[in-house]
Residue frames as qw, qx, qy, qz and C-alpha x, y, z in Angstrom:
[[0.033, -0.549, 0.131, 0.825, -20.63, -5.62, 51.18],
 [0.662, 0.631, 0.366, -0.173, -22.74, -4.95, 48.05],
 [0.681, 0.316, 0.296, 0.591, -21.10, -4.54, 44.61],
 [0.129, -0.857, -0.039, 0.498, -19.35, -1.20, 44.29],
 [0.644, 0.712, 0.071, 0.270, -18.03, 0.74, 41.29],
 [0.663, -0.483, 0.059, 0.569, -14.32, 1.30, 41.89],
 [0.252, -0.246, 0.366, 0.861, -13.72, 3.24, 38.69],
 [0.452, 0.735, 0.438, -0.252, -15.80, 5.31, 36.36],
 [0.526, 0.842, -0.121, 0.011, -14.46, 5.81, 32.87],
 [0.685, 0.421, -0.390, 0.449, -10.71, 6.36, 33.16],
 [0.096, -0.600, 0.415, -0.677, -10.84, 7.65, 36.75],
 [0.456, -0.183, -0.819, 0.295, -10.59, 5.66, 39.99],
 [0.432, -0.736, -0.190, -0.485, -13.21, 6.66, 42.58],
 [0.328, 0.400, -0.650, 0.557, -10.73, 7.21, 45.39],
 [0.462, -0.353, 0.411, -0.702, -13.24, 7.48, 48.26],
 [0.943, -0.027, 0.000, -0.333, -14.81, 4.11, 47.47],
 [0.733, 0.407, -0.500, 0.215, -11.40, 2.65, 46.66],
 [0.093, 0.446, -0.643, 0.616, -10.00, 3.60, 50.08],
 [0.688, -0.253, 0.286, -0.617, -13.14, 2.40, 51.87],
 [0.960, 0.124, -0.211, -0.139, -12.78, -1.04, 50.28],
 [0.559, 0.452, -0.569, 0.398, -9.07, -1.18, 51.09],
 [0.226, -0.475, 0.534, -0.662, -9.73, -0.41, 54.76],
 [0.883, -0.171, 0.062, -0.434, -11.89, -3.56, 55.09],
 [0.878, 0.250, -0.381, 0.148, -8.78, -5.69, 54.54],
 [0.751, -0.602, 0.054, 0.266, -6.15, -6.74, 57.07],
 [0.561, -0.203, 0.345, 0.724, -3.53, -5.82, 54.44],
 [0.332, 0.841, 0.288, -0.316, -4.94, -2.61, 52.91],
 [0.001, -0.731, 0.466, 0.498, -1.72, -1.65, 51.11],
 [0.271, -0.116, 0.899, 0.323, -1.46, -5.03, 49.41],
 [0.365, 0.585, 0.720, -0.076, -5.16, -4.99, 48.43],
 [0.172, 0.854, 0.010, -0.491, -4.75, -1.44, 47.16],
 [0.060, -0.533, 0.679, 0.502, -1.90, -2.51, 44.85],
 [0.315, 0.141, 0.924, 0.166, -3.77, -5.59, 43.66],
 [0.341, 0.724, 0.546, -0.247, -6.93, -3.68, 42.82],
 [0.150, 0.827, -0.207, -0.500, -5.03, -0.96, 40.99],
 [0.184, -0.336, 0.826, 0.414, -3.10, -3.60, 39.05],
 [0.359, 0.385, 0.849, 0.043, -6.34, -5.30, 38.02],
 [0.288, 0.844, 0.272, -0.363, -7.83, -2.01, 36.89],
 [0.009, 0.702, -0.499, -0.508, -4.67, -1.21, 34.90],
 [0.287, -0.071, 0.911, 0.287, -4.84, -4.65, 33.32],
 [0.375, 0.620, 0.677, -0.126, -8.49, -4.15, 32.34],
 [0.199, 0.864, -0.039, -0.461, -7.64, -0.80, 30.79],
 [0.107, -0.504, 0.726, 0.455, -4.77, -2.31, 28.81],
 [0.349, 0.211, 0.904, 0.128, -7.01, -5.16, 27.66],
 [0.343, 0.778, 0.436, -0.295, -9.71, -2.72, 26.59],
 [0.093, 0.798, -0.318, -0.504, -7.19, -0.61, 24.69],
 [0.190, -0.289, 0.857, 0.382, -5.76, -3.65, 22.89],
 [0.377, 0.432, 0.819, -0.020, -9.22, -4.97, 21.97],
 [0.295, 0.843, 0.171, -0.415, -10.15, -1.58, 20.53],
 [0.003, -0.638, 0.596, 0.488, -6.97, -1.64, 18.41],
 [0.268, -0.009, 0.937, 0.224, -7.77, -5.17, 17.19],
 [0.381, 0.642, 0.627, -0.224, -11.36, -4.22, 16.37],
 [0.232, 0.843, -0.112, -0.473, -10.15, -1.25, 14.34],
 [0.047, -0.527, 0.748, 0.400, -7.53, -3.35, 12.54],
 [0.064, -0.011, 0.976, 0.207, -9.44, -6.61, 11.91],
 [0.495, -0.214, -0.362, -0.761, -13.12, -5.74, 12.33],
 [0.601, -0.292, 0.455, -0.589, -15.68, -7.11, 14.82],
 [0.943, 0.117, -0.115, -0.290, -16.41, -10.36, 12.95],
 [0.681, 0.398, -0.556, 0.261, -12.81, -11.54, 12.88],
 [0.022, -0.425, 0.639, -0.640, -12.11, -10.60, 16.50],
 [0.739, -0.176, 0.266, -0.594, -15.35, -12.14, 17.70],
 [0.934, 0.197, -0.264, -0.137, -14.61, -15.34, 15.80],
 [0.539, 0.438, -0.603, 0.391, -11.04, -15.57, 17.06],
 [0.233, -0.434, 0.551, -0.674, -12.08, -15.09, 20.70],
 [0.900, -0.154, -0.056, -0.405, -14.25, -18.24, 20.72],
 [0.052, -0.525, 0.838, -0.141, -12.56, -21.15, 22.48],
 [0.800, 0.055, 0.511, -0.309, -14.50, -24.24, 21.42],
 [0.326, -0.147, 0.817, 0.452, -13.63, -26.97, 18.93],
 [0.617, 0.587, 0.276, -0.445, -15.45, -26.49, 15.62],
 [0.628, 0.201, 0.552, 0.510, -15.06, -27.17, 11.95],
 [0.026, 0.475, -0.159, -0.865, -14.35, -24.24, 9.65],
 [0.647, 0.549, 0.496, -0.184, -17.14, -24.12, 7.01],
 [0.227, -0.292, 0.568, 0.735, -15.97, -24.11, 3.40],
 [0.593, 0.535, 0.125, -0.589, -17.92, -23.18, 0.28],
 [0.889, 0.445, -0.004, -0.107, -17.33, -26.24, -1.88],
 [0.564, 0.636, -0.484, 0.205, -14.17, -27.98, -2.97],
 [0.864, -0.330, -0.252, 0.284, -11.43, -29.33, -0.77],
 [0.203, -0.947, 0.250, -0.022, -8.76, -27.66, 1.29],
 [0.781, 0.406, -0.383, 0.279, -5.22, -28.48, 0.24],
 [0.740, -0.392, -0.275, 0.473, -2.46, -28.94, 2.84],
 [0.383, 0.159, -0.002, 0.910, -0.87, -25.68, 1.72],
 [0.254, -0.582, -0.263, -0.727, -4.14, -23.78, 2.04],
 [0.713, -0.596, -0.369, -0.013, -4.75, -25.28, 5.47],
 [0.661, -0.194, -0.198, 0.698, -1.28, -24.26, 6.59],
 [0.142, 0.351, 0.108, 0.919, -1.90, -20.72, 5.34],
 [0.476, -0.647, -0.339, -0.489, -5.20, -20.53, 7.24],
 [0.759, -0.473, -0.330, 0.303, -3.53, -21.74, 10.41],
 [0.495, 0.030, -0.086, 0.864, -0.89, -19.05, 10.00],
 [0.117, -0.510, -0.219, -0.823, -3.53, -16.33, 9.51],
 [0.645, -0.640, -0.317, -0.272, -5.61, -17.42, 12.53],
 [0.761, -0.262, -0.293, 0.516, -2.43, -17.85, 14.53],
 [0.283, 0.274, -0.049, 0.918, -1.48, -14.23, 13.90],
 [0.409, -0.611, -0.233, -0.637, -4.89, -13.13, 15.21],
 [0.803, -0.510, -0.304, 0.053, -4.40, -15.21, 18.37],
 [0.650, -0.017, -0.209, 0.730, -0.88, -13.95, 18.83],
 [0.019, 0.460, 0.042, 0.887, -2.17, -10.38, 18.68],
 [0.600, -0.595, -0.237, -0.480, -4.87, -11.19, 21.21],
 [0.851, -0.520, -0.020, -0.074, -3.07, -13.40, 23.69],
 [0.183, -0.755, 0.626, 0.072, 0.66, -13.47, 22.93],
 [0.628, 0.354, -0.677, -0.151, 2.62, -16.62, 22.11],
 [0.268, -0.324, 0.821, -0.386, 2.87, -19.95, 23.85],
 [0.584, -0.071, -0.715, -0.377, 0.98, -23.21, 24.18],
 [0.629, -0.404, -0.661, 0.066, -1.34, -24.50, 26.88],
 [0.263, -0.031, -0.426, 0.865, -1.21, -21.34, 28.96],
 [0.101, -0.783, -0.609, 0.081, -3.78, -19.10, 30.66],
 [0.258, 0.042, 0.032, 0.965, -3.90, -15.42, 29.83],
 [0.289, -0.095, -0.019, -0.952, -6.53, -12.96, 31.02],
 [0.587, 0.055, 0.581, -0.561, -8.73, -15.76, 32.32],
 [0.811, 0.420, -0.137, -0.383, -8.88, -17.50, 28.90],
 [0.644, -0.342, 0.670, 0.142, -7.39, -20.97, 28.72],
 [0.572, 0.619, -0.384, -0.377, -5.83, -21.79, 25.39],
 [0.743, -0.276, 0.604, -0.079, -5.41, -25.50, 24.83],
 [0.560, 0.019, 0.731, 0.390, -5.29, -26.58, 21.21],
 [0.330, 0.599, -0.153, -0.713, -5.48, -25.01, 17.76],
 [0.441, 0.084, 0.856, 0.256, -7.00, -27.24, 15.07],
 [0.439, 0.402, -0.212, -0.775, -8.49, -26.75, 11.65],
 [0.507, 0.123, 0.853, 0.004, -10.74, -29.49, 10.30],
 [0.518, 0.562, -0.116, -0.634, -11.71, -29.64, 6.63],
 [0.679, 0.418, -0.511, -0.321, -12.28, -32.24, 3.91],
 [0.963, -0.185, -0.184, -0.064, -12.04, -35.06, 6.43],
 [0.696, 0.229, -0.363, 0.576, -8.49, -34.09, 7.43],
 [0.468, -0.867, -0.144, 0.098, -7.25, -32.48, 10.61],
 [0.541, 0.520, -0.225, 0.622, -4.38, -30.01, 10.64],
 [0.597, -0.745, -0.229, 0.190, -2.84, -29.08, 13.95],
 [0.284, 0.832, -0.257, 0.402, -0.53, -26.13, 14.51],
 [0.767, -0.177, -0.414, 0.457, 2.45, -26.35, 16.83],
 [0.266, 0.258, -0.199, 0.907, 2.85, -22.62, 17.60],
 [0.382, -0.171, 0.202, -0.885, -0.16, -20.58, 18.68],
 [0.187, -0.168, -0.968, -0.005, -2.59, -22.93, 20.36],
 [0.384, 0.184, 0.444, -0.789, -6.31, -22.51, 20.69],
 [0.341, 0.388, 0.848, 0.119, -9.42, -24.19, 19.38],
 [0.022, 0.109, -0.270, -0.957, -10.68, -22.08, 16.52],
 [0.244, 0.606, 0.748, -0.117, -14.32, -21.14, 16.08],
 [0.037, 0.131, -0.254, -0.958, -15.24, -18.80, 13.29],
 [0.310, 0.476, 0.780, -0.262, -19.02, -18.69, 13.48],
 [0.440, 0.800, 0.370, -0.174, -21.02, -17.73, 10.38],
 [0.014, 0.799, -0.411, -0.438, -17.78, -17.02, 8.53],
 [0.912, 0.349, 0.205, 0.075, -16.90, -18.53, 5.20],
 [0.464, -0.545, 0.433, 0.547, -13.28, -18.78, 4.15],
 [0.653, 0.740, 0.115, -0.113, -13.09, -17.37, 0.65],
 [0.686, -0.333, 0.387, 0.518, -9.69, -18.58, -0.51],
 [0.521, 0.516, 0.429, 0.527, -10.22, -17.35, -4.04],
 [0.037, -0.969, -0.144, -0.195, -10.84, -13.83, -2.77],
 [0.561, -0.739, 0.255, 0.272, -7.69, -13.93, -0.65],
 [0.700, 0.036, 0.467, 0.540, -5.72, -15.22, -3.63],
 [0.343, 0.767, 0.358, 0.409, -7.10, -12.41, -5.77],
 [0.238, -0.971, 0.023, -0.008, -6.10, -9.76, -3.26],
 [0.661, -0.497, 0.391, 0.405, -2.59, -11.19, -2.99],
 [0.625, 0.331, 0.483, 0.517, -2.29, -11.32, -6.79],
 [0.151, 0.929, 0.225, 0.254, -3.37, -7.69, -7.06],
 [0.427, -0.858, 0.215, 0.186, -0.65, -6.66, -4.59],
 [0.693, -0.172, 0.505, 0.485, 1.94, -8.62, -6.60],
 [0.475, 0.632, 0.435, 0.431, 0.75, -6.96, -9.82],
 [0.086, -0.993, -0.066, -0.049, 0.96, -3.51, -8.26],
 [0.549, -0.667, 0.376, 0.335, 4.55, -4.18, -7.18],
 [0.675, 0.151, 0.539, 0.481, 5.45, -5.53, -10.64],
 [0.307, 0.843, 0.307, 0.318, 4.13, -2.35, -12.29],
 [0.290, -0.940, 0.145, 0.105, 6.10, -0.17, -9.88],
 [0.662, -0.364, 0.496, 0.428, 9.22, -2.16, -10.75],
 [0.582, 0.530, 0.466, 0.403, 8.48, -1.71, -14.48],
 [0.093, 0.974, 0.103, 0.180, 8.41, 2.08, -14.05],
 [0.481, -0.785, 0.332, 0.205, 11.58, 2.10, -11.94],
 [0.737, -0.059, 0.525, 0.421, 13.37, -0.13, -14.45],
 [0.473, 0.806, 0.278, 0.224, 12.49, 2.29, -17.27],
 [0.092, -0.972, 0.214, 0.004, 14.76, 4.94, -15.74],
 [0.649, -0.481, 0.536, 0.244, 17.56, 2.43, -15.27],
 [0.712, 0.229, 0.548, 0.373, 17.62, 1.09, -18.83],
 [0.335, 0.909, 0.171, 0.182, 17.18, 4.55, -20.39],
 [0.232, -0.919, 0.314, 0.057, 20.06, 6.02, -18.38],
 [0.629, -0.371, 0.633, 0.257, 22.23, 2.96, -19.13],
 [0.433, 0.541, -0.443, -0.568, 21.33, 3.14, -22.87],
 [0.351, -0.062, 0.934, -0.012, 20.29, -0.50, -22.66],
 [0.421, 0.174, -0.424, -0.783, 18.48, -0.79, -26.00],
 [0.443, -0.121, -0.872, -0.171, 17.39, -4.41, -25.49],
 [0.148, -0.292, -0.737, 0.591, 16.27, -3.57, -21.97],
 [0.280, 0.268, 0.076, -0.919, 14.14, -0.65, -23.22],
 [0.468, 0.077, -0.635, -0.610, 12.54, -2.76, -25.93],
 [0.335, -0.160, -0.921, 0.120, 11.60, -5.45, -23.40],
 [0.042, 0.268, 0.568, -0.777, 9.49, -2.93, -21.43],
 [0.415, 0.319, -0.056, -0.850, 7.02, -2.13, -24.25],
 [0.695, 0.312, 0.627, -0.160, 4.24, -4.05, -25.99],
 [0.467, 0.167, 0.612, 0.616, 4.38, -4.55, -29.80],
 [0.102, 0.740, 0.497, 0.442, 1.63, -1.90, -30.27],
 [0.420, -0.563, -0.325, 0.633, 3.16, 0.60, -27.81],
 [0.201, 0.859, 0.195, 0.428, 2.81, 4.36, -28.08],
 [0.530, -0.424, -0.199, 0.707, 5.33, 6.87, -26.75],
 [0.200, 0.716, 0.313, 0.591, 4.45, 10.55, -27.05],
 [0.188, -0.144, -0.354, 0.905, 4.79, 13.98, -25.49],
 [0.191, 0.635, 0.627, -0.408, 1.63, 15.91, -24.71],
 [0.221, 0.735, -0.087, -0.635, 2.37, 18.64, -27.26],
 [0.855, 0.477, 0.189, -0.076, 3.24, 16.12, -29.93],
 [0.106, 0.807, -0.559, -0.159, 6.97, 16.81, -30.35],
 [0.046, -0.241, 0.968, 0.057, 7.34, 13.05, -29.86],
 [0.775, 0.145, 0.225, -0.572, 4.70, 10.69, -31.22],
 [0.175, 0.346, -0.897, -0.214, 5.87, 7.15, -31.89],
 [0.829, 0.012, 0.192, -0.525, 3.33, 4.38, -32.62],
 [0.960, 0.200, -0.197, 0.001, 4.42, 0.73, -32.62],
 [0.789, -0.520, 0.144, 0.294, 7.48, -0.81, -31.01],
 [0.701, 0.246, 0.209, 0.636, 9.81, -0.15, -33.96],
 [0.112, 0.793, 0.127, 0.585, 8.89, 3.55, -34.00],
 [0.585, -0.808, 0.003, -0.071, 9.24, 3.79, -30.23],
 [0.820, -0.291, 0.176, 0.459, 12.76, 2.36, -30.41],
 [0.500, 0.496, 0.202, 0.680, 13.68, 4.72, -33.27],
 [0.198, -0.901, -0.104, -0.372, 12.50, 7.61, -31.09],
 [0.718, -0.664, 0.112, 0.177, 14.80, 6.55, -28.26],
 [0.762, 0.048, 0.228, 0.604, 17.77, 6.16, -30.59],
 [0.261, 0.722, 0.193, 0.611, 17.14, 9.65, -31.96],
 [0.427, -0.886, -0.010, -0.183, 16.99, 11.12, -28.47],
 [0.815, -0.439, 0.163, 0.341, 20.22, 9.39, -27.50],
 [0.635, 0.437, 0.161, 0.616, 21.99, 10.96, -30.50],
 [0.028, 0.784, 0.004, 0.620, 21.41, 14.41, -28.99],
 [0.616, -0.716, 0.132, -0.300, 21.68, 13.38, -25.33],
 [0.419, 0.412, -0.751, 0.302, 24.73, 12.20, -23.42],
 [0.186, -0.048, -0.854, 0.484, 24.45, 11.53, -19.69],
 [0.493, -0.433, -0.237, -0.717, 21.04, 11.34, -18.00],
 [0.115, -0.013, -0.858, 0.501, 19.60, 10.46, -14.60],
 [0.504, -0.376, -0.395, -0.670, 15.89, 9.66, -14.25],
 [0.094, -0.041, -0.860, 0.500, 14.20, 9.10, -10.92],
 [0.369, -0.486, -0.656, -0.444, 10.61, 8.35, -9.92],
 [0.183, -0.216, 0.475, -0.833, 8.56, 9.96, -7.15],
 [0.563, 0.122, 0.566, -0.590, 4.85, 9.18, -6.66],
 [0.200, 0.069, -0.852, -0.479, 3.06, 6.46, -8.59],
 [0.589, 0.142, 0.436, -0.666, -0.74, 6.04, -8.63],
 [0.079, 0.073, -0.921, -0.374, -1.98, 2.79, -10.19],
 [0.639, 0.174, 0.291, -0.690, -5.58, 2.09, -11.22],
 [0.247, -0.032, 0.941, 0.229, -6.57, -1.38, -12.46],
 [0.535, 0.160, -0.266, -0.786, -9.10, -1.61, -15.30],
 [0.953, -0.050, -0.137, -0.267, -9.18, -5.41, -15.08],
 [0.869, -0.397, 0.240, 0.171, -6.84, -8.27, -14.17],
 [0.765, 0.103, 0.320, 0.550, -4.56, -7.65, -17.19],
 [0.302, 0.612, 0.190, 0.706, -4.76, -3.90, -17.82],
 [0.407, -0.702, -0.349, 0.468, -4.02, -0.87, -15.69],
 [0.268, 0.843, 0.064, 0.461, -3.32, 2.86, -15.84],
 [0.657, -0.377, -0.259, 0.599, -0.67, 4.85, -14.03],
 [0.067, 0.960, 0.011, 0.270, 0.14, 8.42, -13.05],
 [0.811, -0.172, -0.122, 0.545, 3.85, 8.99, -12.34],
 [0.021, -0.994, 0.108, -0.002, 5.70, 12.07, -11.12],
 [0.883, 0.019, 0.090, 0.460, 9.36, 12.22, -12.05],
 [0.039, -0.928, 0.245, 0.279, 12.51, 14.32, -12.38],
 [0.890, 0.231, 0.128, 0.371, 15.52, 13.99, -14.64],
 [0.195, -0.811, 0.326, 0.446, 18.97, 15.51, -15.03],
 [0.822, 0.393, 0.338, 0.236, 20.16, 15.34, -18.63],
 [0.212, -0.569, 0.365, 0.706, 22.90, 16.69, -20.88],
 [0.624, 0.612, 0.484, 0.044, 21.47, 17.54, -24.30],
 [0.556, 0.714, 0.063, 0.422, 23.81, 18.80, -27.03],
 [0.520, 0.228, -0.359, 0.741, 26.33, 19.68, -24.33],
 [0.235, -0.480, 0.131, -0.835, 23.90, 21.71, -22.19],
 [0.134, -0.144, -0.889, 0.413, 22.98, 20.45, -18.66],
 [0.421, -0.336, -0.305, -0.786, 19.20, 20.51, -18.26],
 [0.163, 0.051, 0.813, -0.557, 16.81, 19.94, -15.34],
 [0.409, -0.175, -0.624, -0.642, 13.45, 18.35, -16.04],
 [0.343, 0.085, 0.717, -0.601, 10.24, 17.95, -13.98],
 [0.419, 0.062, -0.631, -0.650, 7.67, 15.75, -15.67],
 [0.669, 0.015, 0.558, -0.491, 4.65, 13.53, -15.34],
 [0.141, 0.110, -0.888, -0.424, 3.87, 10.32, -17.16],
 [0.741, 0.099, 0.251, -0.615, 0.36, 9.13, -17.97],
 [0.001, -0.315, 0.931, 0.187, 0.78, 5.40, -18.53],
 [0.886, 0.026, -0.007, -0.463, -1.20, 2.41, -19.70],
 [0.164, -0.439, 0.883, -0.027, 0.04, -1.09, -18.81],
 [0.881, 0.099, -0.201, -0.418, -0.82, -4.57, -20.01],
 [0.617, -0.387, 0.685, -0.028, 0.11, -8.02, -18.76],
 [0.739, 0.482, -0.390, -0.261, 1.66, -10.17, -21.50],
 [0.829, 0.102, -0.530, 0.148, 2.64, -13.74, -20.62],
 [0.700, -0.585, -0.330, 0.241, 2.73, -12.90, -16.91],
 [0.476, -0.164, -0.050, 0.862, 4.87, -9.76, -17.39],
 [0.108, 0.886, 0.347, -0.287, 3.59, -6.19, -17.17],
 [0.496, 0.095, 0.326, 0.799, 4.63, -3.85, -20.00],
 [0.111, 0.483, 0.071, -0.866, 3.99, -0.32, -21.23],
 [0.446, 0.587, 0.647, 0.195, 1.18, 0.02, -23.75],
 [0.233, 0.810, 0.178, 0.508, 1.49, 3.80, -23.77],
 [0.475, -0.472, -0.249, 0.700, 3.52, 6.57, -22.10],
 [0.193, 0.832, 0.231, 0.466, 2.61, 10.23, -22.47],
 [0.539, -0.264, -0.279, 0.750, 5.09, 12.67, -20.94],
 [0.013, 0.902, 0.245, 0.355, 4.19, 16.23, -19.94],
 [0.569, 0.147, -0.294, 0.754, 6.45, 18.92, -18.49],
 [0.319, -0.872, -0.282, 0.242, 6.44, 21.38, -15.60],
 [0.054, 0.910, -0.324, -0.253, 9.83, 22.62, -16.75],
 [0.894, 0.161, 0.188, 0.373, 12.68, 21.54, -19.01],
 [0.053, 0.994, -0.088, 0.044, 15.29, 24.23, -18.45],
 [0.594, 0.485, -0.442, 0.465, 19.04, 24.78, -18.63],
 [0.667, -0.453, -0.464, 0.367, 20.45, 24.20, -15.16],
 [0.381, -0.037, -0.126, 0.915, 22.21, 27.58, -15.20],
 [0.195, -0.237, -0.188, -0.933, 18.90, 29.42, -15.83],
 [0.307, -0.389, -0.867, 0.054, 16.65, 27.46, -13.46],
 [0.141, -0.527, -0.499, 0.674, 15.87, 30.33, -11.04],
 [0.087, 0.278, -0.224, -0.930, 15.40, 32.79, -13.90],
 [0.328, -0.023, -0.686, -0.649, 13.01, 30.65, -15.97],
 [0.122, -0.276, -0.929, 0.215, 10.93, 28.88, -13.31],
 [0.178, 0.478, 0.456, -0.729, 8.57, 31.87, -12.74],
 [0.312, 0.341, -0.384, -0.800, 7.80, 32.11, -16.49],
 [0.837, 0.234, 0.307, -0.388, 5.20, 30.14, -18.47],
 [0.770, 0.571, -0.281, -0.033, 7.57, 29.39, -21.37],
 [0.371, -0.683, 0.619, -0.115, 9.88, 27.09, -19.43],
 [0.898, 0.062, 0.431, 0.059, 10.17, 24.02, -21.68],
 [0.160, 0.811, -0.458, -0.327, 13.48, 24.18, -23.60],
 [0.676, -0.206, 0.701, 0.095, 13.82, 20.54, -24.54],
 [0.626, 0.404, 0.612, 0.265, 12.90, 20.81, -28.21],
 [0.377, 0.439, 0.281, 0.765, 14.46, 23.93, -29.70],
 [0.105, -0.461, 0.009, -0.881, 12.54, 27.15, -29.10],
 [0.061, 0.069, 0.770, -0.631, 10.98, 27.49, -25.62],
 [0.397, -0.386, -0.597, -0.581, 7.29, 26.63, -25.30],
 [0.515, -0.482, 0.208, -0.677, 4.72, 26.91, -22.54],
 [0.098, -0.191, 0.932, -0.292, 4.76, 24.31, -19.79],
 [0.394, -0.253, -0.794, -0.387, 2.06, 21.61, -19.91],
 [0.583, -0.648, -0.483, -0.084, 1.12, 21.88, -16.25],
 [0.140, 0.430, 0.821, -0.348, -0.14, 23.09, -13.95],
 [0.208, 0.383, -0.028, -0.900, -1.27, 26.04, -16.10],
 [0.349, 0.116, -0.685, -0.630, -2.64, 23.69, -18.77],
 [0.128, -0.260, -0.948, 0.134, -4.87, 21.69, -16.43],
 [0.233, -0.609, -0.492, -0.577, -8.58, 22.68, -16.29],
 [0.558, -0.688, -0.434, 0.165, -8.75, 22.79, -12.49],
 [0.499, -0.308, -0.054, 0.808, -5.72, 25.07, -12.22],
 [0.099, 0.272, 0.363, 0.885, -7.01, 27.41, -14.92],
 [0.371, -0.674, -0.532, -0.355, -10.45, 27.57, -13.27],
 [0.581, -0.600, -0.339, 0.433, -8.92, 28.28, -9.85],
 [0.389, -0.156, 0.082, 0.904, -6.71, 31.08, -11.19],
 [0.059, -0.448, -0.472, -0.757, -9.64, 32.59, -13.08],
 [0.478, -0.721, -0.492, -0.102, -11.80, 32.61, -9.94],
 [0.574, -0.457, -0.196, 0.650, -8.94, 34.10, -7.94],
 [0.249, 0.101, 0.235, 0.934, -8.53, 36.90, -10.48],
 [0.244, -0.603, -0.503, -0.569, -12.25, 37.69, -10.41],
 [0.574, -0.670, -0.422, 0.207, -12.24, 37.77, -6.61],
 [0.502, -0.263, -0.032, 0.824, -9.26, 40.14, -6.62],
 [0.068, 0.317, 0.362, 0.874, -10.93, 42.46, -9.13]]
C-alpha cells in the first residue's frame, strides 16, 4: 500500500482512515492505535508551538539536539556556581520538552546523559538527563546577571515606595529619613510644599504631622523607568485616608519620583505629589464633579489632574469643537 495521508490539518480523513483499518485483522485495535498516535502528534505540535513562543526558535532548537558537545564560552572560566546555574536553566528547558526522569525514551527521543563541559572541567547533572548541544549559541553570563540585577532593583524600588506609606502612617521619623537622599526634594505640584535637602524634607513632615492625626496610605500602580544602573524614575498612583485638624479627608494622588542607589540601597531623590481630589469624606459625592476639589491646604483649589494634563485638555477641547 502506498503512503496515505490519514489527516489533513486538524481533521482525520475518515474514508482513508477506515480503508486502512479494514486491511488489518484487528481493525478496532488498529483504529485506536492510529487515533492515539495522531492525538499524540497533535499534543506534541501544540507543546512545541508553546515552547517556541516562550523560549524562541534558537533555544528550542539547541535544546532538542541530543549529541555530546562543549558549550562555547566567550573568554574567562566558568565557576562551579555558574555551571550549576546553567545546568539548572537547560534542565528546565528539557523538563518542559520531555518531562522528568533519567535514561528514558519519550516521543522517540532517547535521553541518556546531561553534561556541561567548560574550562577543562565536566559538570554532570543528576536530575534532567540529556546531552546538551547549543549550536552557534554563546552563553553570556554577564548579560544574564545584568537582567537578574535589574529585576532585583525593580523590586527594591517597589519596596521603597511601599515602605514610605508604612513609615509615614506610623510616624516613624527615623524610618522616613532613611528613605531619602541628603539632597532630596519633596514638593507638591502647585508649590504648597517645596522642601529641598533632607533637613527641610524632615521639617516638612513634622509640620504636616502637627496638623494631621491618623492616616492610611496605600499604593496602586507603579511604573519604573531606569536611566542607568544607579538612577531611575517612577510614576505611582495612590490613595490616602487622613484626619487633618479633626476632619476626615479622602485623597487620590500621583507621585512623580526620582530614585538613586546609594551604597546598594535605593532612596528617593525627589517626590512630587499631585492631586485628583483631596476632599472631606462627608462631601465626597458633592465635590467630585467640581474642578476645585483639593481642600488639603486651606481654601479649595483646582485639581492637578486630569484637567491639568495637556492630553486631557486637548481631548476636551476637540470634543467641544466637535459638539459645536
